[in-house]
C-alpha positions in Angstrom: 46.9 8.0 10.1 46.7 10.7 12.6 43.3 11.7 11.2 41.9 8.2 11.5 42.9 8.0 15.1 41.1 11.2 15.8 37.9 10.1 14.1 37.7 6.7 15.8 37.4 8.0 19.3 34.8 10.5 18.2 32.7 7.7 16.6 33.0 5.7 19.8 32.1 8.8 21.9 28.9 9.3 19.9 27.8 5.7 20.1 28.3 5.4 23.9 25.8 8.0 24.9 23.2 6.3 22.6 23.8 2.9 24.4 23.7 4.6 27.7 20.4 6.3 26.8 19.0 2.9 25.8 20.1 1.3 29.1 18.7 4.2 31.0 15.4 3.9 29.2 15.2 0.2 29.8 16.1 0.7 33.5 13.4 3.3 33.9 10.8 1.1 32.3 11.6 -1.8 34.6 11.7 0.4 37.7 8.6 2.4 37.4 6.9 3.1 34.1 4.8 0.3 32.8 5.8 -0.6 29.2 3.0 -1.3 26.8 2.2 -5.1 26.6 2.7 -6.9 23.3 -0.2 -8.2 21.3 -0.9 -11.8 22.5 0.9 -11.3 25.9 -0.8 -11.9 29.2 -0.9 -8.5 30.8 -3.1 -8.7 33.9 -4.6 -11.2 36.4 -7.7 -10.6 38.4 -9.3 -12.6 41.2 -13.1 -12.6 41.1 -14.5 -13.6 44.5 -17.4 -13.1 46.8 -15.1 -12.6 49.8 -12.5 -10.0 48.7 -11.5 -9.2 52.3 -10.7 -12.9 53.1 -8.8 -13.3 49.8 -6.9 -10.1 50.3 -5.9 -11.1 53.8 -4.8 -14.5 52.6 -2.5 -13.2 49.8 -1.1 -10.4 52.0 0.0 -12.9 54.6 1.1 -15.6 52.1 2.9 -13.3 49.6 3.5 -10.1 51.4 1.2 -8.1 49.1 0.0 -4.7 50.0 -3.0 -3.1 48.4 -4.7 0.1 47.3 -8.5 0.4 47.0 -10.0 2.0 43.9 -13.6 3.2 44.4 -16.0 1.8 41.8 -19.0 3.9 42.6 -21.8 4.4 45.1 -22.9 1.1 46.7 -20.1 -0.9 45.1 -17.2 -2.6 46.8 -13.8 -1.1 45.9 -11.5 -2.7 43.3 -8.5 -4.0 45.3 -5.2 -3.4 43.6 -2.7 -5.9 45.0 0.9 -4.6 45.0 4.4 -6.0 45.3 7.0 -3.4 46.3 4.6 -0.6 45.3 4.1 -2.1 41.8 0.6 -3.4 40.7 0.6 -7.2 40.7 -3.1 -8.2 40.3 -6.6 -7.0 40.9 -9.2 -8.4 43.3 -12.9 -7.7 42.7 -15.9 -8.7 44.7 -18.5 -10.5 42.7 -22.1 -9.5 43.5 -25.5 -10.4 42.1 -27.1 -9.8 39.7 -23.9 -9.0 37.6 -22.4 -12.3 38.8 -25.1 -15.0 39.4 -24.6 -17.4 42.4 -23.6 -20.2 40.0 -20.4 -18.3 39.0 -17.6 -19.6 41.2 -14.6 -17.7 42.5 -11.9 -17.7 39.9 -8.8 -16.0 38.5 -9.1 -14.4 35.1 -6.2 -13.6 32.9 -6.2 -10.7 30.5 -4.4 -11.0 27.1 -3.4 -7.8 25.3 -4.8 -7.4 21.8 -4.4 -4.6 19.2 -8.2 -4.3 18.7 -10.6 -6.0 21.1 -13.6 -5.4 18.9 -11.9 -7.1 15.9 -10.8 -10.0 18.1 -14.4 -10.3 19.5 -15.7 -10.7 15.9 -13.2 -13.6 15.2 -14.0 -15.6 18.3 -17.2 -17.4 17.0 -15.5 -17.9 13.6 -12.7 -19.8 15.3 -15.0 -22.0 17.4 -15.0 -19.9 20.6 -17.9 -18.4 22.5 -18.8 -14.8 23.5 -19.2 -14.3 27.3 -19.1 -10.5 27.9 -19.1 -8.0 25.0 -16.4 -5.4 24.4 -16.8 -2.7 27.1 -14.7 0.3 28.3 -13.0 0.6 31.6 -12.2 4.3 32.0 -8.5 5.1 32.1 -7.7 1.3 31.7 -8.8 0.1 28.3 -11.4 -1.9 26.4 -12.0 -5.5 27.2 -14.2 -8.5 26.5 -14.5 -12.0 27.9 -14.5 -15.1 25.7 -14.4 -18.9 26.0 -12.0 -20.8 23.8 -13.1 -23.9 22.0 -11.9 -26.1 24.9 -14.1 -24.3 27.4 -11.4 -22.1 29.0 -12.5 -18.5 29.8 -10.1 -15.6 29.3 -10.4 -11.8 28.9 -9.0 -9.9 26.0 -8.0 -6.2 26.4 -6.8 -3.3 24.3 -5.2 -1.1 27.0 -5.4 2.6 27.0 -2.3 3.6 25.1 -2.5 0.5 22.9 -0.1 -2.4 22.6 3.6 -2.6 21.6 
């Protein structure tokens, strides 16, 4: 019996660090590192507007958002990365012609994570949906496309850099 008593505490001692490591890992992913989204999960929201300054001011006052600007290139308005407590919450992008014709209204667009955006794009028409914007790369972000479901709702699909969980 003395031997069993000695082994039991050793087994518990080995299991506890593993549990602690899992808790530590989960805590670190919720406090800073962004975990990979799951296939089929909404992963991002983006406001497309012609007046990004006004929209940003509104949400900063209403929700306490802060922001960081990402330059998109010469002659283009920056991408506005809205933040809550230093963590990315949504994007705000200024719509300009000719990329966004005047008939396109201000709107929020949700992004759904998919394993393979090109494969999903191919399935859209087969399933009764419509193609809006073909698969394209966003450097250091991922590959996306924009589709319309059979009911007329528009949504973006994305395979993020690093893939999905």
